[in-house]
DSSP file (Angstrom, degrees, kcal/mol; ACC not computed):
  #  RESIDUE AA STRUCTURE BP1 BP2  ACC     N-H-->O    O-->H-N    N-H-->O    O-->H-N    TCO  KAPPA ALPHA  PHI   PSI    X-CA   Y-CA   Z-CA
    1    1 A M              0   0    0      0, 0.0     2,-0.6     0, 0.0    45,-0.1   0.000 360.0 360.0 360.0 121.7  -89.7   51.4   28.2
    2    2 A E        -     0   0    0     44,-0.0     2,-0.4     2,-0.0     0, 0.0  -0.840 360.0-171.9 -99.4 124.2  -86.5   49.4   28.5
    3    3 A I        -     0   0    0     -2,-0.6     2,-0.3     4,-0.0    43,-0.0  -0.933   0.9-166.8-118.9 137.3  -84.8   49.5   31.8
    4    4 A H    >   -     0   0    0     -2,-0.4     3,-1.5    20,-0.0    18,-0.2  -0.900  31.5 -96.0-123.8 152.2  -81.3   48.0   32.6
    5    5 A T  T 3  S+     0   0    0     -2,-0.3    18,-0.2     1,-0.2     3,-0.1  -0.414 108.9  30.0 -62.3 136.2  -79.4   47.3   35.8
    6    6 A G  T 3  S+     0   0    0     16,-2.6    -1,-0.2     1,-0.4    56,-0.2   0.187  87.2 126.8  98.8 -16.1  -77.1   50.1   36.7
    7    7 A E    <   -     0   0    0     -3,-1.5    15,-2.7    54,-0.1     2,-0.5  -0.304  54.0-132.8 -70.4 160.9  -79.1   53.0   35.1
    8    8 A I  E     -AB  21  58A   0     50,-2.9    49,-3.4    13,-0.2    50,-1.6  -0.972  20.5-172.0-120.7 128.1  -79.9   56.0   37.2
    9    9 A Y  E     -AB  20  56A   0     11,-2.8    11,-3.8    -2,-0.5     2,-0.3  -0.867   5.1-161.7-116.0 151.5  -83.4   57.5   37.3
   10   10 A G  E     -AB  19  55A   0     45,-2.8    45,-2.7    -2,-0.3     2,-0.3  -0.923   7.8-168.4-133.0 158.0  -84.5   60.7   38.9
   11   11 A K  E     -A   18   0A   0      7,-2.5     7,-2.7    -2,-0.3     2,-0.6  -0.989  22.8-127.5-146.7 136.5  -87.7   62.3   40.1
   12   12 A Q  E     -A   17   0A   0     41,-0.4     5,-0.2    -2,-0.3     2,-0.2  -0.736  29.9-173.8 -83.7 121.8  -88.5   65.8   41.2
   13   13 A T        -     0   0    0      3,-3.1    93,-0.0    -2,-0.6     0, 0.0  -0.475  43.9 -91.0-101.6-178.6  -90.2   65.9   44.6
   14   14 A A  S    S+     0   0    0     -2,-0.2     3,-0.1     1,-0.2    -2,-0.0   0.867 124.0  28.0 -61.5 -36.3  -91.6   69.0   46.3
   15   15 A A  S    S-     0   0    0      1,-0.2     2,-0.3     0, 0.0    -1,-0.2   0.838 127.1 -11.6 -97.3 -37.5  -88.4   69.7   48.1
   16   16 A K        -     0   0    0     -5,-0.1    -3,-3.1     2,-0.0     2,-0.6  -0.920  68.3 -87.7-155.8 175.7  -85.6   68.3   45.9
   17   17 A F  E     -A   12   0A   0     -2,-0.3     2,-0.4    -5,-0.2    -5,-0.2  -0.869  43.1-159.7 -95.9 120.5  -84.5   66.2   43.0
   18   18 A V  E     -A   11   0A   0     -7,-2.7    -7,-2.5    -2,-0.6     2,-0.4  -0.853   1.0-155.0-108.5 136.1  -84.0   62.5   44.1
   19   19 A M  E     -A   10   0A   0     -2,-0.4    16,-2.5    -9,-0.2    17,-0.4  -0.880   5.9-163.9-114.0 144.2  -82.0   60.0   42.2
   20   20 A Y  E     -AC   9  34A   0    -11,-3.8   -11,-2.8    -2,-0.4     2,-0.4  -0.967  12.6-140.0-128.6 140.6  -82.3   56.2   42.2
   21   21 A N  E     -AC   8  33A   0     12,-3.3    12,-2.3    -2,-0.4     2,-0.8  -0.830  23.0-125.6 -97.2 134.0  -80.0   53.4   41.1
   22   22 A V  E     + C   0  32A   0    -15,-2.7   -16,-2.6    -2,-0.4    10,-0.2  -0.722  33.6 173.3 -81.5 112.1  -81.6   50.4   39.3
   23   23 A L  E     +     0   0A   0      8,-2.5     2,-0.3    -2,-0.8    -1,-0.2   0.867  61.4   7.0 -86.6 -40.2  -80.4   47.4   41.3
   24   24 A K  E     - C   0  31A   0      7,-1.2     7,-2.9   -20,-0.1     2,-0.4  -1.000  54.6-165.1-150.0 140.8  -82.3   44.6   39.7
   25   25 A V  E     + C   0  30A   0     -2,-0.3     5,-0.2     5,-0.2     2,-0.2  -0.988  16.0 168.2-129.9 123.2  -84.6   44.1   36.7
   26   26 A S        -     0   0    0      3,-2.8    -2,-0.0    -2,-0.4     5,-0.0  -0.528  55.8 -78.5-116.2-170.7  -86.8   41.1   36.3
   27   27 A K  S    S+     0   0    0     -2,-0.2     3,-0.1     1,-0.2    -2,-0.0   0.882 124.7   4.9 -59.7 -39.9  -89.7   40.4   33.9
   28   28 A T  S    S+     0   0    0      1,-0.1     2,-0.4    17,-0.1    18,-0.3   0.635 119.8  67.9-119.1 -19.9  -92.2   42.4   35.9
   29   29 A V        -     0   0    0     16,-0.1    -3,-2.8    17,-0.1     2,-0.5  -0.870  50.7-165.8-117.0 138.4  -90.4   44.1   38.8
   30   30 A V  E     -CD  25  44A   0     14,-3.6    14,-2.3    -2,-0.4     2,-0.5  -0.984  13.6-151.2-116.8 126.8  -87.7   46.8   38.9
   31   31 A T  E     -CD  24  43A   0     -7,-2.9    -8,-2.5    -2,-0.5    -7,-1.2  -0.881  15.7-169.5-102.5 124.0  -85.8   47.3   42.2
   32   32 A L  E     -CD  22  42A   0     10,-3.0    10,-2.1    -2,-0.5     2,-0.4  -0.844   9.4-159.1-114.8 149.0  -84.6   50.9   42.9
   33   33 A Q  E     -CD  21  41A   0    -12,-2.3   -12,-3.3    -2,-0.3     2,-0.3  -0.994  24.9-119.8-127.7 131.1  -82.2   52.2   45.5
   34   34 A N  E     -C   20   0A   0      6,-2.4     6,-0.3     3,-0.5   -14,-0.2  -0.522  17.1-146.3 -67.6 129.0  -82.1   55.8   46.6
   35   35 A I  S    S+     0   0    0    -16,-2.5    -1,-0.2    -2,-0.3   -15,-0.1   0.877  98.5  46.0 -66.5 -37.7  -78.5   57.1   45.9
   36   36 A D  S    S+     0   0    0    -17,-0.4    -1,-0.2     1,-0.3   -16,-0.1   0.777 123.7  33.3 -76.5 -26.7  -78.6   59.4   49.0
   37   37 A N    >   -     0   0    0      3,-0.1     3,-2.4     1,-0.1    -3,-0.5  -0.798  67.0-172.4-132.0  89.7  -79.9   56.7   51.3
   38   38 A P  T 3  S+     0   0    0      0, 0.0    -1,-0.1     0, 0.0    -3,-0.1   0.676  84.1  63.0 -59.9 -17.9  -78.7   53.2   50.3
   39   39 A L  T 3  S+     0   0    0      1,-0.1     2,-0.9    -6,-0.1    -2,-0.0   0.604  82.7  92.1 -80.3 -10.1  -81.0   51.6   52.9
   40   40 A S    <   +     0   0    0     -3,-2.4    -6,-2.4    -6,-0.3     2,-0.3  -0.755  54.1 160.3 -90.8 103.6  -84.0   52.9   51.0
   41   41 A L  E     +D   33   0A   0     -2,-0.9     2,-0.3    -8,-0.2    -8,-0.2  -0.910   9.6 171.8-119.3 147.7  -85.1   50.3   48.4
   42   42 A F  E     -D   32   0A   0    -10,-2.1   -10,-3.0    -2,-0.3     2,-0.4  -0.990  22.0-135.1-152.8 157.1  -88.4   49.8   46.7
   43   43 A E  E     +D   31   0A   0     -2,-0.3     2,-0.3   -12,-0.2   -12,-0.2  -0.862  31.8 149.5-112.2 144.5  -89.9   47.7   43.9
   44   44 A T  E     -D   30   0A   0    -14,-2.3   -14,-3.6    -2,-0.4     2,-0.3  -0.870  40.6 -99.0-153.0-176.9  -92.1   48.9   41.1
   45   45 A T     >  -     0   0    0     -2,-0.3     4,-2.3   -16,-0.2     5,-0.2  -0.755  31.4-113.1-110.4 163.5  -92.9   48.1   37.5
   46   46 A A  H  > S+     0   0    0    -18,-0.3     4,-2.1    -2,-0.3     5,-0.2   0.877 117.9  52.1 -62.3 -37.5  -91.6   49.8   34.3
   47   47 A Q  H  > S+     0   0    0      1,-0.2     4,-2.4     2,-0.2    -1,-0.2   0.919 111.1  45.8 -66.0 -43.7  -95.1   51.1   33.6
   48   48 A K  H  > S+     0   0    0      2,-0.2     4,-1.6     1,-0.2    -2,-0.2   0.864 110.0  55.8 -66.9 -35.2  -95.5   52.6   37.0
   49   49 A L  H  <>S+     0   0    0     -4,-2.3     5,-1.8     1,-0.2     4,-0.3   0.931 112.0  42.0 -61.9 -46.0  -92.0   54.1   36.8
   50   50 A A  H ><5S+     0   0    0     -4,-2.1     3,-1.0     1,-0.2    -2,-0.2   0.905 115.9  48.2 -68.2 -42.0  -92.8   55.9   33.6
   51   51 A S  H 3<5S+     0   0    0     -4,-2.4    -1,-0.2     1,-0.2    -2,-0.2   0.713 104.4  61.3 -74.6 -18.9  -96.3   57.1   34.7
   52   52 A S  T 3<5S-     0   0    0     -4,-1.6    -1,-0.2    -5,-0.2    -2,-0.2   0.474 119.6-102.8 -87.5  -1.6  -95.0   58.4   38.1
   53   53 A G  T < 5 +     0   0    0     -3,-1.0   -41,-0.4     1,-0.3     2,-0.3   0.659  65.0 154.4  94.3  16.3  -92.6   60.9   36.4
   54   54 A Y      < -     0   0    0     -5,-1.8     2,-0.4   -43,-0.1    -1,-0.3  -0.601  24.6-160.6 -78.4 140.1  -89.3   59.2   36.8
   55   55 A V  E     -B   10   0A   0    -45,-2.7   -45,-2.8    -2,-0.3     2,-0.4  -0.961  22.8-113.9-123.6 136.7  -86.7   60.2   34.1
   56   56 A R  E     +B    9   0A   0     -2,-0.4   -47,-0.3   -47,-0.2     3,-0.1  -0.578  33.9 176.5 -71.5 124.5  -83.6   58.3   33.1
   57   57 A I  E     -     0   0A   0    -49,-3.4     2,-0.3    -2,-0.4   -48,-0.2   0.835  60.8  -0.2 -93.5 -42.5  -80.6   60.4   34.2
   58   58 A S  E     -B    8   0A   0    -50,-1.6   -50,-2.9     1,-0.1    -1,-0.3  -0.999  38.4-154.5-153.7 146.4  -77.7   58.2   33.3
   59   59 A Q  S    S+     0   0    0     -2,-0.3    -1,-0.1   -52,-0.2    -3,-0.0   0.569  80.6  88.2 -94.3 -13.1  -76.9   54.8   31.8
   60   60 A T  S    S-     0   0    0      1,-0.1   -54,-0.1   -52,-0.1   -52,-0.0  -0.724  85.8-116.5 -86.1 131.2  -73.5   54.7   33.6
   61   61 A P        -     0   0    0      0, 0.0     2,-0.5     0, 0.0   -54,-0.1  -0.237  19.0-128.8 -65.8 155.7  -73.8   53.2   37.1
   62   62 A Y        -     0   0    0    -56,-0.2     2,-0.5   -55,-0.1    33,-0.2  -0.937  21.9-171.0-106.6 124.0  -73.0   55.2   40.2
   63   63 A I        -     0   0    0     31,-2.1     2,-0.7    -2,-0.5    34,-0.0  -0.963  15.8-143.4-117.6 115.1  -70.6   53.7   42.7
   64   64 A D    >   -     0   0    0     -2,-0.5     3,-0.8     1,-0.2    31,-0.1  -0.682  15.1-174.8 -82.9 112.1  -70.2   55.5   46.0
   65   65 A L  T 3  S+     0   0    0     -2,-0.7    -1,-0.2    30,-0.3    31,-0.0   0.657  83.1  56.9 -78.7 -16.0  -66.6   55.3   47.1
   66   66 A E  T 3  S+     0   0    0      2,-0.0    -1,-0.2     0, 0.0    -2,-0.1   0.354  76.6 133.8 -95.2   4.3  -67.4   57.0   50.4
   67   67 A A    <   -     0   0    0     -3,-0.8     2,-0.2     1,-0.1    -4,-0.0  -0.263  59.6-116.8 -61.6 139.2  -70.0   54.3   51.5
   68   68 A A        -     0   0    0      1,-0.1    -1,-0.1     0, 0.0    -2,-0.0  -0.484  30.2-110.5 -73.8 144.9  -69.8   53.1   55.0
   69   69 A T        -     0   0    0     -2,-0.2    -1,-0.1     1,-0.1     4,-0.1  -0.609  34.8-116.8 -76.5 131.8  -69.0   49.4   55.4
   70   70 A P        -     0   0    0      0, 0.0    -1,-0.1     0, 0.0     4,-0.0  -0.322  16.1-123.7 -66.5 153.5  -71.9   47.4   56.8
   71   71 A K  S    S+     0   0    0      2,-0.1     2,-0.4     1,-0.0    -2,-0.0   0.901 100.4  55.8 -66.2 -40.3  -71.5   45.8   60.2
   72   72 A R  S    S-     0   0    0      1,-0.0     2,-0.9     0, 0.0    -1,-0.0  -0.773  92.2-125.2 -91.8 137.0  -72.4   42.4   58.7
   73   73 A R        +     0   0    0     -2,-0.4     2,-0.3    -4,-0.1    -2,-0.1  -0.726  34.8 177.1 -84.5 111.3  -70.3   41.3   55.8
   74   74 A K        -     0   0    0     -2,-0.9     2,-0.8    -4,-0.0     0, 0.0  -0.746  48.1 -83.7-105.8 160.7  -72.6   40.5   52.9
   75   75 A A        -     0   0    0     -2,-0.3     2,-0.2     1,-0.1    -1,-0.0  -0.508  53.4-139.4 -65.4 107.3  -71.4   39.4   49.5
   76   76 A A        -     0   0    0     -2,-0.8     2,-0.6     1,-0.1    -1,-0.1  -0.476  13.4-117.0 -74.0 138.1  -70.7   42.8   48.0
   77   77 A K        -     0   0    0     -2,-0.2    -1,-0.1     1,-0.0    -2,-0.0  -0.643  32.1-136.8 -74.6 118.5  -71.7   43.2   44.4
   78   78 A K        -     0   0    0     -2,-0.6    -1,-0.0     1,-0.1     2,-0.0  -0.587  17.2-116.1 -80.9 135.8  -68.5   43.9   42.5
   79   79 A P        -     0   0    0      0, 0.0    -1,-0.1     0, 0.0     3,-0.0  -0.371  13.9-133.2 -67.4 150.0  -68.6   46.6   39.9
   80   80 A T  S    S+     0   0    0      2,-0.1     2,-0.3     1,-0.1    -2,-0.0   0.653  87.8  21.4 -80.2 -14.5  -68.0   45.5   36.3
   81   81 A R  S    S-     0   0    0      4,-0.0    -1,-0.1    13,-0.0     4,-0.0  -0.959 101.9 -72.4-146.6 166.5  -65.5   48.4   35.7
   82   82 A C    >   -     0   0    0     -2,-0.3     3,-2.0     1,-0.2    12,-0.3  -0.329  36.2-134.6 -62.1 133.2  -63.3   50.7   37.8
   83   83 A P  T 3  S+     0   0    0      0, 0.0    12,-2.1     0, 0.0    13,-0.2   0.698 105.2  59.5 -62.2 -18.3  -65.3   53.4   39.7
   84   84 A L  T 3  S+     0   0    0     10,-0.2     2,-0.2     9,-0.2    -2,-0.1   0.416  74.4 126.3 -90.7   2.4  -62.8   55.9   38.5
   85   85 A T    <   -     0   0    0     -3,-2.0     9,-1.4     8,-0.1     2,-0.5  -0.436  57.4-138.0 -62.0 125.1  -63.5   55.2   34.9
   86   86 A F  E     -E   93   0B   0      7,-0.2     2,-0.8    -2,-0.2     7,-0.3  -0.774   8.9-155.5 -90.9 124.5  -64.3   58.5   33.2
   87   87 A D  E >>> -E   92   0B   0      5,-2.4     5,-1.3    -2,-0.5     4,-1.1  -0.867   3.6-166.2 -99.5 104.0  -67.2   58.4   30.7
   88   88 A F  T 345S+     0   0    0     -2,-0.8    -1,-0.2     1,-0.2     5,-0.1   0.752  84.9  60.1 -66.8 -23.2  -66.7   61.3   28.3
   89   89 A L  T 345S+     0   0    0      1,-0.2    -1,-0.2     3,-0.1    -2,-0.0   0.869 117.1  30.7 -71.4 -35.1  -70.2   60.9   26.9
   90   90 A E  T <45S-     0   0    0     -3,-0.6    -2,-0.2     2,-0.2    -1,-0.2   0.438 104.7-131.3-100.9  -1.6  -71.7   61.6   30.4
   91   91 A E  T  <5S+     0   0    0     -4,-1.1     2,-0.3     1,-0.2    -3,-0.2   0.851  72.8  85.4  55.3  42.4  -68.8   63.8   31.5
   92   92 A R  E   <S-E   87   0B   0     -5,-1.3    -5,-2.4    -7,-0.1    -2,-0.2  -0.976  74.9-113.6-160.9 156.5  -68.4   62.1   34.8
   93   93 A A  E >   -E   86   0B   0     -2,-0.3     3,-1.5    -7,-0.3    -7,-0.2  -0.489  39.5-106.5 -84.0 164.1  -66.6   59.1   36.4
   94   94 A D  T 3  S+     0   0    0     -9,-1.4   -31,-2.1   -12,-0.3   -10,-0.2   0.819 121.7  54.0 -61.0 -29.7  -68.6   56.2   37.8
   95   95 A S  T 3  S+     0   0    0    -12,-2.1     2,-0.4   -33,-0.2   -30,-0.3   0.513  92.2  89.3 -85.0  -3.6  -67.8   57.4   41.3
   96   96 A Q  S <  S-     0   0    0     -3,-1.5   -33,-0.1   -13,-0.2     3,-0.1  -0.797  84.9-116.3 -95.5 135.0  -69.1   60.9   40.6
   97   97 A R        -     0   0    0     -2,-0.4    -4,-0.1     1,-0.1    -2,-0.1  -0.437  37.0-106.4 -66.1 137.4  -72.7   61.6   41.3
   98   98 A P        -     0   0    0      0, 0.0    -1,-0.1     0, 0.0   -40,-0.1  -0.337  33.2-111.6 -63.6 145.4  -74.7   62.5   38.1
   99   99 A A        -     0   0    0      1,-0.1    -3,-0.0   -42,-0.1    -7,-0.0  -0.600  39.0-104.6 -74.7 136.7  -75.6   66.2   37.7
  100  100 A P        -     0   0    0      0, 0.0     3,-0.2     0, 0.0    -1,-0.1  -0.329  39.1-114.0 -59.8 143.0  -79.4   66.7   38.0
  101  101 A I        -     0   0    0      1,-0.2   -44,-0.0     2,-0.1     4,-0.0  -0.152  64.7 -40.8 -71.5 176.8  -81.0   67.3   34.7
  102  102 A H    >   -     0   0    0      1,-0.2     3,-1.1     2,-0.1     4,-0.4  -0.099  52.0-159.7 -48.1 114.2  -82.6   70.6   33.9
  103  103 A Q  G >  S+     0   0    0      1,-0.2     3,-1.4    -3,-0.2     4,-0.5   0.788  85.4  69.0 -67.5 -28.2  -84.5   71.7   37.0
  104  104 A D  G 3  S+     0   0    0      1,-0.3     3,-0.3     2,-0.2    -1,-0.2   0.700  87.5  67.0 -68.5 -16.2  -86.7   74.1   35.1
  105  105 A L  G <  S+     0   0    0     -3,-1.1    -1,-0.3     1,-0.2    -2,-0.2   0.793 106.1  41.5 -70.1 -26.1  -88.4   71.1   33.4
  106  106 A F    <         0   0    0     -3,-1.4    -1,-0.2    -4,-0.4    -2,-0.2   0.450 360.0 360.0-101.0  -1.5  -89.9   70.2   36.8
  107  107 A A              0   0    0     -4,-0.5    -1,-0.2    -3,-0.3    -2,-0.1   0.489 360.0 360.0 -76.9 360.0  -90.8   73.6   38.0
């Protein structure tokens, strides 16, 4: 399973469908960030990601334009392209949240 920075993965939980942004990929570790809660980060491996039921939702990164500015100024990671860029293949702009994939697959 090949994972790249900026991709979006999702997993169906008991209550809702949760999406995660891939922040960093190294040889053995993948760092994920919850799209709804940017403070929620966790590390896993590609094998554990696949075996735990995570599904790739999008290859286009998600950039939240409504994000609150942190109190401490850290070096913000600059997007490689404009957040308003519309990707016609995925039918959304980078700043638009991806639509959850078919919910009936997880029911």
